[in-house]
C-alpha positions in Angstrom: -0.2 0.1 0.3 1.0 3.6 -0.7 1.2 6.2 1.5 -1.6 8.7 0.9 -2.4 12.0 2.3 -5.9 10.8 3.6 -3.7 8.2 5.6 -2.0 11.2 7.2 -4.9 12.7 8.1 -6.0 9.7 9.5 -3.2 9.6 11.9 -3.5 13.3 12.8 -7.2 12.4 13.6 -6.1 9.8 16.0 -3.4 11.7 17.6 -5.5 14.4 18.6 -8.6 12.9 19.5 -6.7 10.9 21.7 -8.7 7.4 21.2 -9.7 5.6 18.1 -13.2 5.7 19.1 -13.4 9.3 19.3 -11.3 9.8 15.9 -13.7 7.5 14.2 -16.6 9.6 15.3 -14.8 12.7 14.4 -13.8 10.8 10.6 -17.1 9.7 10.6 -16.0 6.0 10.2 -16.8 2.8 12.3 -14.2 2.1 15.1 -13.5 -1.3 13.6 -12.8 0.2 9.8 -10.8 3.0 11.3 -9.1 -0.3 13.5 -8.2 -2.0 10.1 -7.3 1.4 8.3 -4.9 2.0 11.3 -3.3 -1.4 11.2 -2.6 -1.3 7.3 -1.0 2.7 7.5 1.6 0.8 10.1 2.3 -2.0 7.4 3.0 0.3 5.1 5.6 2.5 7.6 7.3 -0.2 8.9 6.2 -0.1 12.4 3.2 0.5 15.3 2.3 4.2 15.4 0.5 4.6 18.4 0.3 2.2 21.6 -3.2 1.2 22.7 -4.4 0.9 26.5 -7.6 1.6 28.6 -7.6 5.1 28.8 -7.0 5.8 24.6 -3.5 5.8 22.3 -0.1 7.4 22.4 2.1 8.1 19.9 5.2 5.8 20.0 8.7 7.3 19.0 7.6 6.4 15.0 4.6 7.7 15.5 6.0 11.2 16.3 8.2 10.9 13.6 5.2 10.3 11.3 3.2 13.2 13.5 6.2 15.6 12.9 6.1 15.0 9.5 2.2 15.9 9.2 2.7 19.0 10.7 4.5 20.3 7.8 3.1 18.4 4.6 -0.7 18.6 5.2 0.0 22.2 5.5 2.1 22.7 2.9 -0.2 20.8 0.7 -3.2 22.6 1.5 -1.4 26.0 0.7 -0.6 24.7 -2.7 -4.6 23.5 -3.5 -5.4 27.6 -2.4 -2.1 28.6 -4.5 -3.3 26.7 -7.4 -6.8 27.8 -7.4 -6.1 31.7 -7.1 -3.5 30.4 -10.3 -6.2 29.4 -12.3 -8.7 32.1 -11.1 -6.3 34.8 -12.4 -6.0 33.1 -15.7 -9.9 32.5 -16.0 -11.1 35.6 -15.0 -8.4 38.0 -16.7 -10.6 40.7 -18.0 -11.9 41.4 -14.3 -10.6 43.3 -10.7 -12.4 42.3 -7.8 -11.5 45.2 -5.7 -12.3 45.4 -2.1 -11.7 48.5 0.6 -12.6 49.9 3.3 -15.2 53.2 4.3 -14.1 56.3 2.0 -14.4 57.8 -1.6 -11.2 56.2 -2.7 -12.5 53.1 -3.7 -14.8 54.4 -6.2 -12.2 57.2 -7.3 -10.1 54.1 -8.3 -12.7 52.3 -10.1 -13.7 55.4 -12.3 -10.0 55.5 -13.4 -9.8 51.8 -13.3 -12.7 52.5 -16.3 -10.3 54.6 -18.4 -7.0 52.7 -17.8 -8.1 49.5 -18.9 -11.8 50.1 -20.7 -12.2 46.1 -21.3 -11.9 45.0 -17.6 -15.1 44.4 -15.6 -15.0 46.0 -12.1 -17.0 44.8 -9.2 -16.5 45.4 -5.4 -16.8 44.6 -2.0 -16.7 46.6 1.2 -15.7 45.7 4.3 -15.5 48.0 8.0 -12.5 45.2 8.7 -8.6 45.7 7.5 -8.5 41.9 8.9 -11.8 40.7 6.7 -10.3 42.1 3.4 -6.9 40.7 3.8 -8.7 37.4 4.6 -10.7 37.6 1.5 -7.2 38.1 -0.4 -5.3 35.3 0.4 -8.5 32.9 -0.1 -8.2 34.2 -3.7 -11.7 36.2 -3.4 -10.3 39.5 -3.9 -7.8 40.9 -6.4 -7.2 44.0 -4.6 -7.9 45.4 -1.8 -7.7 49.4 -0.8 -7.2 49.7 3.4 -6.1 51.6 5.6 -3.2 51.6 8.9 -3.2 53.9 12.0 0.2 55.8 11.9 2.7 53.4 11.5 1.2 50.3 12.5 1.4 47.1 10.0 -0.8 45.8 7.7 -2.9 42.9 8.1 -1.5 39.5 7.4 1.7 40.7 6.1 3.4 37.4 5.9 1.6 36.3 3.0 0.4 39.5 1.1 2.0 42.4 -0.1 1.0 45.9 0.7 2.1 49.2 -0.7 1.8 52.4 0.6 -0.3 54.9 -1.6 -0.6 58.1 1.0 -0.1 59.2 4.1 -2.8 61.7 5.4 -3.0 63.9 8.6 -6.5 63.0 10.6 -8.7 65.9 10.5 -11.7 67.2 12.5 -15.5 67.2 10.8 -17.4 70.2 12.2 -20.5 71.6 11.5 -20.7 75.2 9.7 -21.9 77.0 13.0 -19.7 75.5 15.2 -17.3 77.9 16.9 -13.8 76.2 15.0 -15.3 75.9 11.9 -14.0 79.4 11.0 -10.6 79.0 12.2 -7.8 77.2 11.1 -5.9 74.3 12.7 -7.9 72.9 16.0 -6.2 72.2 18.9 -7.5 69.3 20.4 -7.8 70.0 23.9 -9.8 72.9 22.9 -12.7 70.2 22.0 -12.6 68.2 25.3 -16.4 69.1 25.7 -17.7 67.9 22.5 -19.0 64.2 21.7 -17.1 62.6 19.0 -18.0 60.8 15.6 -16.3 58.0 13.4 -16.6 55.0 11.3 -15.5 51.9 12.8 -12.5 49.6 12.1 -10.6 46.8 13.4 -7.3 48.1 13.9 -5.6 50.7 16.7 -7.1 53.9 15.5 -9.5 54.4 18.7 -6.8 53.7 20.9 -4.7 55.9 19.1 -7.4 58.7 19.8 -7.6 57.8 23.5 -4.4 58.2 23.9 -3.8 61.2 21.7 -6.6 62.7 24.0 -4.8 62.1 27.3 -1.7 63.8 26.0 -4.3 66.9 25.4 -5.6 66.4 28.8 -8.6 65.0 28.6 -10.9 61.7 28.3 -13.3 61.6 25.3 -16.6 61.7 26.5 -18.8 60.0 24.2 -17.6 58.3 20.7 -20.4 57.4 17.8 -18.9 54.4 15.7 -21.5 54.1 12.9 -21.5 54.4 8.9 -20.3 57.9 6.9 -23.6 58.8 6.2 -24.6 59.0 10.0 -21.5 60.6 10.9 -21.8 63.4 8.6 -25.7 63.3 10.2 -24.3 63.4 13.6 -22.1 66.3 12.8 -24.4 68.8 10.9 -27.2 68.8 13.6 -24.5 69.4 16.0 -24.8 66.0 18.5 -20.9 65.5 17.9 -17.8 66.8 16.5 -15.9 63.7 13.5 -12.8 62.9 12.5 -12.3 62.1 8.9 -9.3 61.7 6.3 -8.1 65.1 4.7 -9.1 63.7 1.8 -12.9 63.8 2.7 -14.6 65.3 -0.1 -16.8 68.3 0.4 -20.2 67.9 1.7 -22.6 70.9 2.7 -23.4 72.1 6.1 -20.0 70.5 7.1 -16.1 72.1 7.4 -12.9 69.9 7.9 -10.1 71.6 10.1 -6.7 70.0 10.7 -5.9 69.3 14.3 -3.0 71.2 15.1 0.4 69.7 15.5 -0.9 66.9 13.6 -1.3 63.7 16.3 -2.9 60.9 14.6 -2.2 60.2 11.2 -4.2 57.4 8.5 -1.8 55.4 5.5 -3.7 54.4 2.8 -2.4 50.8 1.6 -3.6 48.6 -1.5 -2.8 45.3 -0.5 -2.7 41.5 -3.3 -1.7 38.3 -3.2 1.4 37.9 -5.0 1.1 34.5 -6.2 -2.6 35.5 -7.8 -1.3 38.8 -10.0 0.7 39.2 -12.3 3.5 42.3 -11.8 1.8 44.6 -14.5 -1.1 44.5 -13.5 -0.2 45.1 -9.7 1.4 48.4 -11.3 -1.5 49.7 -13.2 -4.1 49.4 -10.5 -1.5 51.0 -7.6 -0.6 53.7 -10.2 -4.3 54.5 -10.6 -5.2 54.2 -6.6 -2.2 57.0 -5.9 -3.7 59.0 -8.8 -7.3 58.8 -7.3 -6.0 59.9 -4.1 -4.0 62.8 -5.4 -7.5 63.8 -6.9 -9.1 63.5 -4.0 -6.7 65.6 -2.3 -6.9 68.4 -4.7 -10.7 68.4 -4.5 -10.5 69.4 -0.8 -10.0 73.1 0.3 -8.9 72.3 3.6 -6.4 69.9 2.6 -4.5 72.2 0.0 -4.7 75.3 2.6 -3.0 72.4 5.1 -0.7 71.9 2.6 0.3 75.5 1.7 0.8 76.2 5.1 3.5 73.6 5.4 1.7 70.9 6.3 3.7 67.6 6.1 1.5 64.2 6.1 4.6 62.1 5.8 6.1 59.7 3.5 5.9 56.7 4.8 7.9 53.3 3.8 7.8 51.7 0.2 7.8 49.4 -0.7 5.5 48.2 2.4 6.0 43.9 1.9 5.0 41.7 4.1 7.3 39.1 2.5 10.2 42.0 2.2 9.9 42.2 6.6 
């Protein structure tokens, strides 16, 4: 009998279950059938893999050797299957791009620019609040590219498997109702907003902790934070319920004014991610170029951002390239 992957999975299941009876249940086999299969495997390998006792099974020295190999072989084969599926989808779907993104105008602007840069390509989108979810979809081959962001110098999600390239670094601005006293000023001191309630969109990174830390350095603790979708944040600010946190590229909106925070206590890094095994280099280069152009266009449309830059504001340059494999 030649050893097969299913035999290695059987050995692993027995070791993890601790008994043939429990392993048979997990594998959906009758216990006598599993015992017979184990005997055939042991004959093929030349010795007993488990010592049987009244309290279950324990791996022999040979069993430990085989189990150690299964910890390498089984994950490697699973990864090979995923890589092959990604490769096949890339070749089959060469005229289709699946983009993921978090909240914000950058995803729509990228779709618009790709329509001109690659007119024969069908673009579909998937929005998520979670950078980790987008990274998982990239790793599984269910997305081709994802626009995400991280706070400050925080690492991108799932860097060991994915490539992340920086698009731009933005300061975080404060979003105020036009009637707010600070809407007519320039940079706003964070400490001057200590009595306010706040609104921002949710996420699973460290932004909330970084904001709380910035407030602590300014001498206060935020009274309340409303985490909700962009439209709801805008409404809460417009009616004076809260002031909002937004990226400097937030588009002009009736009834709202965006202003920089003095000293730039918070920054946001825009990233484009993809799986290196699933994308052609020329495709990745095109999407990255268009993403950076989309950000530049969004920045140019923001009067407050343009004024801040003209006054000497420096959003930061970050590190390029930002690849998991290089680190």
